[in-house]
N, C-alpha and C positions, 0 to 999 in steps of 0.2 A: 614331640618328634625329635630324634637326634639329628646331628649334622649330616650323616650319611643318607638318611631318609629324605632330608630336605633337598640334597643334591639330586637324588633320584626323582623327586617330585618336580624339581625345576627342569630336569631333562625331559620328563614326560610332557610338561607344558610347552617346551620348545618344539618337541616333535609334533604336537598338536597344531601349533602355529605353522609349522612347515607344511603340514597337510592342507591346512586352510589356505595358505598362500598359493599352493598349486591349484586349488579349487577356484580362487577368485582372481587369478592372474590375468584372465581375459576379460574381466569386467570393464565396462566403459568408464572412462575418466578416473581410473584407479590412481590415486596420488603417487607421485614418484617416491615419496617417503616410505610407502608400503613396500615398494620394490627394493629400496635400499635396506630395509629391515630384513626382507627375505634373503637378500644377498649375504647378510652377516650371520644368519642362523646356523649354517654348517660349522663356522668357526666357534660359535657359542656352544654348540653341542659337543664338538671335539674337546674344547677346553674343560667343560664340565665332566666329560667322560674321563679325561686324564685325572682330574681331581678325585673322582669316584674311585678309579683304579688305585690311586695313590693311598687313599684312606682304607682300602680293603685290608682288613686284618690289623690295622694300626690302632693302638690304644693312645688316645689323646690325653694329655695332662690338662689341668684346669686352666692354665694360662693360654694354652693353645685353643681351648674351647672358647674362652673369652674373646680371643682375637678373631677367630674364624666365624663364630655363629652370627654376628650382625651382618657380615658380608654375605653369607650364603642365604640367610633369611631375607635380606633385601633383594637379592637376585630372584628368589622364589616368589616374593610378593609382586615384583614388577612383571615377571614372566606370566603370572596368572592374570594380571590386569591386561597385559598385552593380548593374551589368549582370549579374554572375554571380548575385547574390542574387535578382534579379527572374526570371531564367531558371530558377533552382533551384525557385522557387515554382511557376512555370508548368508545368514538366515534372513536378514532384511531383504537382500536381493532376491531370494527365493519367493518372498511374499509379494513383491511388487515388480511386475515385468518392466515397467518403464522407469524404475527408480535409478538413482544415481549413487554410486559408491561415495562420492564426495559429500553428497547431501546427507546420507545416512551417517557417515563418519562425523560430519560437522554437528549434526543434531545430538549425537552421543556425547561429544566433547562439551557442548554447551551445558549439559547436565553434570558432567563429571569434572570439568575444569581443564585448564590448559596443561596441567602436569601429566595428563593422560594422553598427550600427543604420542603417537607411536614412536616417533624418532626420539622423544625425550625418555620414554620408558626403556627403549633399546639401549640408549646411551648409558642409562643408569646401570643396566645389566652388565654391559661391557666394562664399565669402570669398576664394578664389583669384581669381575673376573680378572681384570688387570691387577687389582689389589691382591687378589688371591694368588696370582702367579708370582708376586714378589715375596710371599710368605716363604720362610725357609723350608717348610715342609713340601711345598709344591714347586719351588723355584726351578729346580733342575728339570723336572718333568715338563713344566710348561714353558721352558725357555724358548722353544721353537715357535711358540704362539704369541710371545710378548710383542714382537714387532707388528704382527698382524692385528693384534688387539688395539694397539696405539693408532695404527693407520685407520682402522674402522671407527674408532672414537673421534678421530680428527674429521673424517668425512661427515659423520652425523652432526658434529658440532658446528660445521660450517654451512649446513643446509638451511635454506629459508624455512620458516615454520610451515608445517602442513596446513594449519589453520591460523591465519594472522591474529595477533593479539587484539586488534581492533574488533574482531568478531565477538570477543568475550566481553567487550565493553557495552554492547548493545544487543538487544534481542530481536532486532529487525531481520526480516527475511527479504532477500534481494533477488529480483528477477531482471535480467537484462535481455533485450531483444533487439538485434540489429535488423535493419530492413533491407529487402532485396535492392540490388543496385539501381533498379528502375523506380524504386519507391522514394519516399521522402520521410525524413525524421528518424529519431532514435528513441525507443520507448524504454522507460524505467519504471518499475513498480516496487515500492518499498512497503512491506507490511510490518507494522510495529507501531511504536508511538509517534514516528514521523511518517506521514503519508505524502507521496508526491507522484503525480502521474503526468507524463508528457506524451500526448497522443500524436502519433505521426499519421500518415495517410494510409498505412497498410493495416491488415488485420492483426489482432493480438493473439498470441499463442502462449501457452505455458512453456517457459524456457527449459524446464527440467525434462520435458518429454520430446523436445525437438532440437535438432542441430541446425543452426542457421549458417554457420561458418562454412564457406566453400574451401575445401582442401586445396593446397597448392598443387598445380598440375605441371608436369614437365613441358617446357616450351618445345613445340614442334618447329621444324625448320620453315623458313619463309618459302623455300622452294617447294616444300610439300603443300603448303597452303595455296601457293600460286597455281600449282598443277590442278588442284581441285577447283579453283575459281575459273580456270579456262575450260568451261563446259562446252564451248562451241568454237569452231574456227571463225570467229566473228569478222575478221578482216576479209577472209575469202568470201564469206557470205555477203558482205557489203559490196564487194567488187563484182558480184554476179550481176549487179545492176549496171546498165550502160551509163557512160559519162554524159553529162549534159552537153547540148549543142550550144555553141557560143551565141549569146543573145537571148537564151532562155533562162528561166529562174530569176531574171532581173526584177520581175514584178514583185517577187517576195523579198529579195534582198533590199529593195528600195522602199518597202512598205513601212509605214510609220509604226505599226504594231511590232514588227520585227526589230526596228531600230530602237524602239522604247525598251523592248525586252533585252536587247543586246547591251544597251547603254546602262542598264540598271546596275547599281553597285551592291545590291542586296538580292536575296533569293527571290526568284520569280519563275513562273511557268508560262509557256506558250503552247497552246494546243492548236494545231493546224488540221482542219478537217477538209476533205475534198472527195468528190465522187471517184469511183474506180477509173483508172486509166488516165488520170490527170497529171501524172508524173511526180507523185509524192516521194517515191523511193529514189528517183533520180535527183530530186531536190535535196533529200536528206543526205545522199552521198556527196553531193556538191558542197553542202554546208560542212559536212564532216571533214572533207578533204581540203577545201580551199578557202572557206569563208571564216569559220569559227576558230580554228587553231590560232593561238597567239602566245607570245612570250610569257605573259602573266596569267595565262589561262590553261586549264587542262580540259581537253575535249575528248569525250568518250561517246560511244555509240553502240546500238544494238538494233539489228534489223529482224523483226519478227517475220516468220514465213511459215505457212501452213504445211509446207512440204516436209519439214524436218521436225522431229519431236523436240530436239534441243532448242529449236528456234520458235517453239510455241510456248515456252516456259518463262514466266516472269522471274523465277528464281535464277534461271540461266542468264537472263538479261542483266540482273543486278550483279551476279557473279562476274560476268564478263566486264561490266563497267568497273568493278573494283579491281579486276585484273589489270585493266588499262591504267587506272590511277596509280596502282603500286608499281607498275612497270615504268610509267612516265615520271613519277615522283617517288623515288625510292625512300626518301626521308619521311614520307607519309606512312610508310610501313613500319611504324614504331614498335618497340617492345610491348607497349600497352595494347596495341592493336593485335599483335601476335597472341598475347595472353587472352584477349577477348575471343579470338577464334578458337583457342584451345579450351575455352570454357564451354563452347557449344557442343551439343551431343554428336553432331556429324563431323567426322574427321576426314582429312584428305584420304584419297583412295576409296571414299564412299560416295554416296549420291550427293545431291545439292545440299547446301546449307538451307536453313529455313528462311523464308522471305523476310520475316521481321528481324532476324539476326543480321542478314545482309543489309537491310535498310538502316538498322541502328548503327552499323559500322560506317555506312556512307554518311549519315548525318553527323556522326562523331568526327569523321575526317573533315567535313566541311566546317566544323566549329573550331578547328585549329586556326589560330591567328595567322599562321604561315601558309595556310592551305591555298590562299588566293581564290580565283574564280574556278568553279568546277561546272562544266557544261555537259549535260547528258542528252543525247539524241536517241529517241525511241521511234523507230519507223514501223508503220503498219500495226499499231497497237490493237487494232481490231482482230488481228490474226493470233493474238495471245489466247491461251486457254482461258475459258470463261471465268472459272472460279479464281484462278490466279490473277486475272485481269481485275476482277473486283477487289481482291486483297491489295493489289498494287495501287489501284485508284483510291482506296480508303487511306492508304499510307500517304499518298500525295495530298489528299484532302486534309488530312490531319496536320501535315507539315505546313501547307500553305494556307491553312484555315485561320480564322480570326483569333482562336484561343492560343495559338502557338507564337509566343513572343521571340523565341530563339531565332526565327527565320530572318529577323532584321539584323542580326549580328553575323549572319553567314552569307555566302554568295554561291548557293547551290541552285543552278538553273536547269530546268527540264524543257526540252522542245520535243513535243509528241505529235506524230502524224497518224491519222486514221481516217477511215470512212466516217461519214456523219451518222453513225448508228445511234438509235435512240438509247440503248442501254449504256453506251459510253457517255452520252449526254447526261443521262441520269446519274451515272457514277461521279461525274464532275459537277453535278448540280449544286452541291454545297459551296462551291467556289464562285458561283455567280452572284457575288455580293460586291457592290461598288466599293472600291478602295483596296480590295484584295489584289495581291501581285500575280494575277492570273489573266492571261489574254487568250481569247478564242478568235483565231483568224479563220473565217469560214470561206474556204476556197470554193464552196458550192454556191455562195451567194452571187447575185447577178453582177454586182460591181467587180468582184474578183474573177468571175467567169469571163468577163470581158477582157480583163488583163491577161488571163491565161490564154484566151483565144488569140490575142495578138501574138503571143509568144509561140503558139502552135503554128501560126503562119510562118514564123521564122524557122521552125522545125521542118515544116513542109518544104520551104524553099531549099533548105539544106539537103533534105532527102531527095528532092527532085533533081537538084544539081548532081547528086551522086549517081542517080539513075542515068542522067544525061551523059555523064562521063563513061559509065559502064556500057550503055547501049548506043552511044554516039547519036543522041537525038539532036535534031536541028533546033535553032533558037525558037522557031515557031512551034514545034512539037513540045518543047520544054514549057513554053508559056501556056499552051493549051492544057497541058497536064496540071500545071500549077493552079490555073484559074478554076479548072474543074474540081480540084480537091477543095479549094477555098469556098466553093459554092455550097458545100454541105454544111448545114448548121450543127451546132452542138458537138463540134469535134473534140476528141481527146487524143492524147499522145498515143495511147494504145490503138485507137481507131486508125490514126494515120499510119502507124507502123504496120498494122495488119493489112490495110487497104493497099499501101504501096507495095508490100511484098506480093500481094495478089496480082496487082497490075503488072509488076515486073515479070512475074511468071507468065502472065497472059500475052504480053507483047514482045517477049524476047525473040520470037521467031517470025513475027509478021508486023514489023514496025511501019506505021504510016500515020498521017494526020487523021485519016478516016477512022482507023482503028482506035486511035487515042480518043477521038470524039465519041466513038461507040462506047468505049469503056467508061469515060467520064460521065456519060449519060446514064450508065447503069451502076454507078458507084453504090456500095452499101451505105445506108444512111445511119446505121448504128453499129456498135461493136458486135452485137448479136448477128446482124446481117453479114458483117465481115467474116465472122466465124462460119456462118452458113455457106458463104461463097467459097471459103477455103476448103471446107469439107466436101462441098459439092464437086470439087475438082478431083476428088480421090479417084484413082484408077481402079480401085476395088472397094466400093462402099461397104460391102458386107465384111470384108477383112478389116477395114478401117474401124467399123463399129465394134468388132471383136477386140481390136487393139485398145480402143478407148474404154470398153467394158473392163478390160484387164487393168489398165492404168488407174482408172477411177476406183476400182474395188480393192486394189492391192494394199496389203497391210503396211508395206513400206515400199519405197521406190525400187523397181526392178532394174536389173542391169540389161544391157543390150542383148547379151547372150540368153538371159532368162526370158526376155520378151520374144526372142526369135524362137526358142523352144516352145513357148506357150502358144504362139501363133501356128506353129508347124504341126503340133501334136494332133493326132486323130485317133479314132476308136481302135483301130487295128495296129497302131504303131508299136514297135517293140524297142526302138532305139532312136537316137537323134544325132545327126552329124553337125558339129559345131562349125559355124561360118565366121569369117573375119568380121570384126566389128564395123569397119568402114562400109562393108557391103550391107550389113544389117541396118546401119544408120540411113543409108541411101534408100533402102526399101521402105522403112517406116516413114521417112519424110515424103516418099511418094504416096504413101497411104493417107497421111494426115497433114502434110505440109507444115505450116507454122504452128499448128495446134499443139504439136509435140516439140519439146526441147530436150537436149541431152547435155548433162553436166557430169563430168567425171564418170563417163560410161553408164550413168543412170538416167532413166527416162522419166520426164516430168511433163505435166501439162504446162503450157506457156504461161498462164496467169491464173490467179484465183478465180477470175471471172469465167474462165474456160470451164471449170468444174461447175460453176453455178449455171452456166448455159446448158450444159449437157444433162444435169440431173434435176428432177422435179424438187420442189421445195419440201414436199412431204413424201415419205415412202409409201406410195400407193401401189395397187396392183397394176401390172402392165395393161395398156389400153387394148381393147379388142381390135380385131382386123378391120371392122367397120369404122371404128374411131380413127384408126391409123389412116384409112383411105380418105377420110374427110378432114384430116388435120390441116393446119395452116401451112403457109408457104415455108415457114421455118421448120423443115422436117427434122433437123437435128436437135432442135431445142427440146429439152426435157425428154429426150429419147432414151436415156439410159436410166432405167429404174434399178435402184440398188439391189433389189431382190434378184433381178435377172443377172446383173453384173456378178453377184456372188455365186449364182448357179453356174455361170460360165467358168469362172475361175476355179470353183470347186471341182467341176468335171475335169478341167485341165490337170489339177493337182492329182486327182484320183487316177486318171489315165497314166500320168507319169509314174506314180507309185506302183502301178501294175506292170511296169517294164519287167521282162523276164530276168534281166541281169540282177535285180534285187533279190531274186530267189536263187539264182545259180551262182552269183558272186556277191553274197551279202556282206554287210559290214560285220567284221569280227573284232570285238574289243576284248583284249586279253585282261584277265583279272590282274589288277595292279594296285598296290597300296597307294599309289599316287594318282589323284584325279587328273593331274597335269598330263600324265602319260596317256590316259584314256582320251582326254580332250584332243591330244595331238593325233591319235589314231583316227578319231572322228573327223578332225580337220583335214587330214590327208585324204580320207575317203570322199569328203565333200568336194575336194578340188577336182575330182574326176566326174562329179555328178552335179551339174550346174544348177539344177532346179530342185534338188533334194531338200535342202534346208528349208526353203520357202514352203514347199509342199507339205513336209512333215509337220511344220509348226502351225500351218494355217488352214489345211484342208477342212478340219472339223469346224472351225469358226465360219468358214464360207458355207459349209453344209448347213449349219444352223441358221445363218443369216439368209440363205437362199430358200429356206422353207421347202426343201426338196421332197417331192413325193413320187418322182419318176422311178419306176421299179428297176429299170436298168442301172441307174445311178446307185440306187440303194443296194442292189446286188453286188455292184463293183465295190462299194464301200464295205460291204460285208466281207468281201475277199481280203481287202487290205487290213481288216480288223481281226482276221483269223490269227490268233496268237500262236498257233502251231506252225505258221508259215515263217520262212526266213525273211520275206519282204516286210512283214509286220515288225519283226524284231529289228530290222534295219531302220525303218523310218521312226519307230517308236524310240529307239536308242538315240537317234539324232534329235528328236523332239525333247527327250528328257534331259539331254545335255544342257538345254537352255534354262532348265529349272535350277541347275547348280546344286542338286541334292542327289543322294544315293539312288541308283537305278533300282526300281522295284521289281523283284523277281516273282515269277509265277502269277502274273496277271491272267485272268480268264478273259475271254472275249466280252462277257457281260460286264466285268469290271472296267475293261478298256472303254467300251461304249458308254458306260455310265460316267466315267471320268471325263470324257469329251462331250457329254450331253447329247449324244446322237440317239434320240428317242426311237427312231425307226428301227435301229439295230437292237436296241434294248428290248423292244416288243418282240422281235424275231427270236431273241435269245430266251425270253421268258416263255415262249411257246414250245421250247424244247424240254421234253419231260426229264431228261437226265442232267439238267443244269441246276447246280446248287446256288440258290440265290444268296446264301450267306457265306460263300467261299471267300477266303481272304488271301491277299498276297503274302509271301513269306518274308518280306523285308519290313514292312510297316504294320503287317497284320490288320489291314484295313479292308472292309467289305465294299461292295459296289455302292451301297447306301452312304457309306462314310465319304467316299470320293465325290459322289454326286452332290452331297450336302456341302462339302467344302467349296465346290465350284459354283454352287448356287443354281443348279439345274432342277428347278421345281418340278417340271414335267416328268423328269426321270425319277425323282424322289417319289412322286405320286405313283408311278408305275411300280416301283420296287416295294412300296408299302402295301399296295394291293396284292402283289404277288403273282405267281404264274397263272396263266389262263389257257388250260389245255382244252382241246376239242373233245377228247375222250376221257372222262373223269372217272369212270367206273374202275378202270384198271390202275388208277393212280392211288398211292397211299395218301391218306388225308394230310399228313404233315408236309408233304411236298407242295401243297397248295397254299401254305401260309406265306404271308408277306415277309419282307426282310426284318431282321431283328433291330428294333429301334435303339436298344441300349448296347449294341455290339461294341466292344472296346478294342482299341488297337494296342500296339506295343507300348504306347505311352499312357494307356488307360483312358484315352479320350473316346467319347461317343460321337456319333454324327452331329448331335446338337452342338457340341463344343466347337466343331469346325464351322458349322453354319453361323453360329454366334460370332466367332472369331472374325469371319470374313464379311459380316454384316448382311447376310442374306435373310431378310425379314420374312419373306414368303415361305422359305424353307423352314425357318425357325417356328413359325406359327403352325405349319403343317405337322412338324415333329412333336410339338407340344400337344397339339390336338390328339395325337396318337399315343400320348403317354410318356414322352421323353422327359427326363428329370433335369430340371434347370440347375439343381444344386449338386449334381453328380460330380464327384472329385476324381481327378486323374492322379497319376503317379507323383506329380509335384503339387498336388492339392489345388490345382486350378479347376474351376467350374465353368460351365457355359456363361454364367453371369459374370464371373471375374474376367473372362476373355472378352466379353462384350464391353465391359467397363473399360478395360485396359486398351482396347482397340478404338475407343471413342465412338462405339456404335450405340448412340443414345436410344434410337427407336427400338433396336433389338433388346437392349438391356431393360427398357421399360416393359417390353412384352414378356420378358423372362421373369421379371420380379413381380409384376401384377400387384403392386402395393406393398410387397415385402421390403424390409429394410436391408441395406447392404453396407459394408464398411466403406469408408471414404476411398475414392479411387486411388489416391496416392498410396494409401496403406496397402490396398490390394495389389497395386502395381509393384510396390517394393517387395512384398513377401513373395510374389510370384517370380520376380526377377532373381531373387536369391535361390529359390528352388530350381528354377530353370538353368541358372548358371552352374549350380552344383551337379545337376543331372545331365548337363550337356545338351539341353534342348534348344538348339540354335534358333530354330524357327520362332520359338516363343520369345527368346531373348531379343531377336530382331523386331518382332511385333511390338514388344514393350518399349524398346528404344525408339522405334519409329513413331510411337505415340506419347513421347515425352518422358519416359522413365529416365531417371538420373543414374548415370554410370557410377557416381560416387556416393550413392546412398549407403548408409552404414547399418550393419546388423549386429548379430551376436559377435562378441569379442572385437567389435569395432572393425569388422571386415567388410570390404566392398564386394560386389559381385565378382570382380576379377580374382579376389582371393579364393573364393569358393570354386571357381572354375579351375584355377591353377592347382589348388589342393587336390581336386578330384581328377586331375589330368584330362580335362576337357579341352583339347587343343583347338578345335574349331571355335568353341565359344570364347576362348582366350583371344584368338585372332580377331573375332568379331568385336569383342569389347574394346580391344586396343585400337582397331580401325575406327571405332566410334568415339575415340578420345578418352578411354578409361585411363586413369592415372596409374602408370606402371610403377611409380614410386610411392604410392599410398602406403601408409603404415597402419597396422592394427594396434591393439592396446599393448602388445608385447614389443612393439617397435619393428616387427617383421614387415618387410616389403613382400610382394608376391614372389620375388626371386628367393628371398630368405626362406619363405615358407616352402617353396618347391624343393630347395636344398634340404630343408628339415625333414620333408616327407620322402626324400630319396627319389624325386621325380626327375631323372636325368634329362629325358627328352623335353620336359617342360622348362628345365633350367636353360637348355640350349635355345628353345623358342624365345624365352624372355630375353636372353642375352642378344639374340638376333634382332629382337624388337627394340633394343636400346636400353635395357634395364641397367641400372647402376651396379656394377659388379662389386663395388666397395660399400654398398649400403650397410648400415649397422643397426642392430636391434637395441633395446634399452640397455643391454650390458655390453654394447659395442662389439658384438659378434657379427662379422661379415659372413656372407654365404660360404666363403672358404673355411672360416673358423667352424661354422656349423657342420659342414660336410666332414671336416677333419675330425671333429668331436664324435661324429657318428660312424667314422671308419668307412665312409662311402668313397672308395678309391676312384670309382668311375667319375663321380661328380667333382672330386678334388682335381683329378687330371684335366677334366673339361675346363674347370675354372682357371686352372693354371695356364692351360693352352690359350685361354681367352684373355690372359694378361692380369689375372688377379694378383694382388700384392701378397707375396708369400710371407712377408714379415709384418703384416698387419697385426695390431694388438688389441685385445679386449680391455675392459676396465681394469682387470687385474694384471694387465701387462703380458698376458699369455699370447704367444704367437700360435699359429696353427700347429706347429711342431710341438710346442709345449702342451697344447690341448690334447693332441693325439697321444703324447707320452703319458699324460695324466689319466687317460682312459685305457691305457695298456693296449693300444692299437698299433701293434708292431708293423703290420703291412703298410699302414698309412704313414707311420714314421719313416719307413724305408722310402716310400714314394716321395715324400717331401724332401728327404735328404738327397735323393737322386735328382730332384728338381732344383737343388741349390739352397735349401733352407739353412739358416744360420744355426749351426749346432751349439753355439754358445749364447743364443738369445736368452735374455733374463726377464723374469716377470717383476712385479713391484717389490717382491721379497728377495730378489736376486737369485731365484731358483732357475737353474739352467734345465734343459730337457733331461740331462743326465741326473741332476738332483731329484727331479720329479720321478723319473723311472726308478731310481734307487729307493726313494721313499715308498713307492708302490710295490716294491719287491718284484719288479718285472725284469727278471734276469735276461730274457730274450732281447728286450729293448735296450737294456744296459749294455749288453755285449755289442749290439748293433751300433749304438752311439759311440762306444769306445773304439770300435773298428773304424768308425768314420772320423776319428780324431778328437772326440770330446775330451775336454780337460778333466782328468780324474781328480784333480785337486781344487777345482773351482769351489768357491765358498758362497753361502747365501748371506743375507743381511746380518745374521747373527754369527757369522764365521764358521758355520757348519760345512764340512766337506761332504761329498757323497757317502763316504764311509761313516762319518758321524751320524748322518741322517738315517742310513740303513741300520746302524747299530742301535740308535735310540728307538727305532720302531721294531726292533727284534727281527729284522729280515735276514736270517742267518745265511740263506742261499746267496743273497745279494752280497752280504759281507764277505763270504768266501770268494765269490767271483771277483769282487773289487780287490781283495788281497792277492788273489792269483794274478790280477792285472797290475800288481805292484803299487797299490794305493798306500799312501803314507799312514802307517798304523799308529803313529804318534802325533798326527795332526791335531792342533788345538782349536777349539772354538773361542769366541770372544771372552769366555769365562775361564779359559785355560784348561778346559776339560778335554782329555783325550778320548778316543772312542771307548777305551776300557772304563774310564770314569763315568761316561754317559751311560753305558750299558749297566754298570753297577748301580748308579743312581736310580735307574728305571726298573731295576730288578730283572734284567734280561739274563738269567743264569746261563742259558745255552750259548748266548752270544759272548758272555764273559769267558766261558770255557774255550770257545773257538778262538777268541783274541789271544788268550794266554797260550794256547797251543801254537798260535802263529807268531809268538814271540813278543807280545805286547809288554811294555815296561810295567811291571806290577807295582813299582814304587813311584810312578809318575804322579806329580802333584799339580792341582789346579791353582788358580790365582789366590784361593783361600788357604793354600798350603795343605790341602787334604789329599791323601792318597786314596786309591780305590777302597782299601780296607777301612780307612776313616769314614768314608762315605757310607759304606755298607753297614758299619757298626752304628753310625748315627741314625740311619734310617731303619735299623732293625732287620736288615736283610740277612737272616741267619744262614740260609743256604749258600749265599754268595760269600759270607764271612768264612764259612767252613771251607769253601772251594779255594778262596784266596789263601787261607792259612795252609791248606794242603799243598798249594803251589809255592809256598815259601815266603809269603808276605811277612814283612817285619811287624811284629806285634808288641815289640818292647815298650813302646810309649803309649800303648792303648789298654783300656780296660775292656776285657772280654766278658760279656754277660753270659753266664751258663744257661 
């Protein structure tokens, strides 16, 4: 093979390597040396092409062949070796899904030797090209590349070896596995002639298929975290409890158990149990406010209360405790703690953090040597949600238990009050071991009851004195009242409070000793009797009972205005007049007295015991009239059956929704791209309709709980479910706003009734011959069966599967009698079974499977009912679906589904997965996290969700792109804006140091360029080659982008590592439009690159005739020399640019100019055999006297 063919072969190999580089650039753990090789390939191909062009038509003598052949053959051999390694990696990765580029590359080198490192081979090629460029034959042509070749050689020579020398000295295979932060140990396994295994306490995995390192996550602000931790207005809720009366609570403060607990210098727990009404909450408030706060101690508290959802949560309790610690001791809120919070899945602005996450943080804080004593008061632990209470109790047992040695080095104290419930006792049972730092102070025991009783006497005395002052009792009357109250056994604070309020109301208008004696002889003996007496005084018992039905059954505390409307509404009402709140308050106090309390205009029962008094322990049917007539003297006890309460509230809601104004003046929501605008319109409408939100969101739940069969109520419900009516559109729109999803269009009445699980209406709809059981809404394309399955309404599902039941079947076409389609797919490709599995509705799942539903049916993102059940943690459902079949590990299923859901913008699926433990930082193809896929596909809602859940906005893929870089690369302007608004680093760089602005400038995306500049992007940032955004745009011939950057103040003289200015680059590209623009903006026409080339020299050497003419017209120096003394005419002659030579001569170039070697253009053309240029120069009068002209 001749030298020319060898160069062509080398070029082909380089081009193959370039294609392979593009194919493997996104592979996981691609060594940086591969990327550096990729970076040098364009220079390599350009230099080889120049050499090929120079040899075209040239006859080499023997000496030239001897000098050139080893260089070119060496380049060809190394290029082919390099090509083989790149292809080996590419093909290897195709054959193994979980493989590692580094491992494949390393295994190849262990067979081939260290001389086959990619950086070594590439360095050898570049050194060969550098030697080629110094040869006299190529020197002039390759002069512009020489500096770049030397720079590239220097970069490669200073890099660390891609595979260390030590790896070639041993054939061992090494796996490293770091353990989770909560685990113990570090595991190493060496396979080879040396074996060593160090076993930690965690499971072992193959390191080549799993990534254990947690990527760095950007720190969120402390204020963001504090906002999320403040889940409840804990101080206000504490202060709802009354202050203690002086002389009370002393029994506890002086108790030896409390003193022992308080004096302890290490972690310990005190559990105080007592019967209802014994003043536990008042005691807890007193301790929190007056006894426990100290200079060397941090006192925190949380008061559980059944009235509020946020006060029933153990997560909320721990959140509030941490909020107090960080507020009182700011130095405890360290950077490490902030990093811990940022590692959690739930991020500020979202829901609660997980219980174990919060607990771990609390324990970690307590272990700080500067933390001091931390005291946590938890009041009414019995009112915490059952499952969270169990989890919290388990955490306490583990911490204070015998196996935890760390408690002795910390001073974390808990004081917990509760009723003496058996399940709480069982929860703390593991702590009942002698020697453990746990004390149970039983306020219900006889000894403590006596102490509490003495203090209740103090409380009675105080309250009686208050009554004496208010009613001007005589000393004798006061003593009679005091002694009468003391005579009742087993008093509680609650009993005293209720009894005295009853007495005060009784005697306020007829005070006398006789009256006081009468009252004290008929005092209630228990709290229940006190409740009975209070309610017996109601001036309207029936109305009072209705009020209590409403308060007990309400899904959330109702306002005074809502209560007023609910009490006033009747069957024929068409509107309601709003009354002043003070008037409403007086009215309901007249109905129920102390039984009802009002806080922040919301109506509550006085005490948890009030609910327990009114409602039976089990939801049984209401008693018959005969049973009611023979009931005990406590007529109000267990008088409110939940079913009846729900019936009453359901009827009130339906009657309200039937108001004519919802038909004549309905809610109208304009179509708007912003949900915020729609929410505002709904909010404005609700302001004028006080009971609409409650009725819209809860009528159906009350209907189901009330087990309603009354035909009048069902008929009314049918009216409000008529989807063709405006009233239905109004309340349904209000309801749907609470789901925070797109409003579904074209619901039928059958779909609506199925969605809400109203079986009675579903039956009526199925009896209509013209009702399509498989009709679907136009937004989600879901059928009635799909919606009912999602919400778990098994009775409705059964009705829909059976299908219509017409009375006259002869006139009906047979297919109209079929049941709902089991496998009907919605817009996401999901079947009813997918939704039932997703939400854990086992009964519905089993019914659908029985009717032939497919458990492995895949939706648009390849999710199946099985995968949704697994990812949602629905163990019973997943077992029912699999029936012995094998499934992939849940983490793998969860990860694959998360990638698909993020890319497709399925926010509900993403939320499901994150709620059930999916990692926002899981890595997939090209080392992208779910945030990359969502950003790349412009899934704005999903991006917001992921970021709100703590997704790393600065994560990088294998190309070094952040999500912002990727959005800029894909031209996603709105996504770029969203990511910037969310705090993305505007100066993030990829592996070649391209910032988002560099990327956008290189793509000519002026909109994104302008956005980034307006957001403060550095207009002079440089990539690895020293190119600014202006240089990059000029190199890509993007004149509009160049103009924009110049208008924004870009430096027109910025230089890259080769000292190319934007004008040099544009001239080299032959981009006359950009050259003219740069010159008009004042660019230096005589600026030189690292080799001394001006713009004219560069354009001349590349044969850019139009650019040469433009530059000459702009008065460029036609005799400017490069570092070798060559003028533009010499350069054009040496490179055989005949047209350019003629143009330069026509423009007056010196035909006898000499370079540093003393050669004129004619000398150069003669030496290189450029016959056409020799003839042209001679025709133009070149001096040939001293030269030999070859014929």
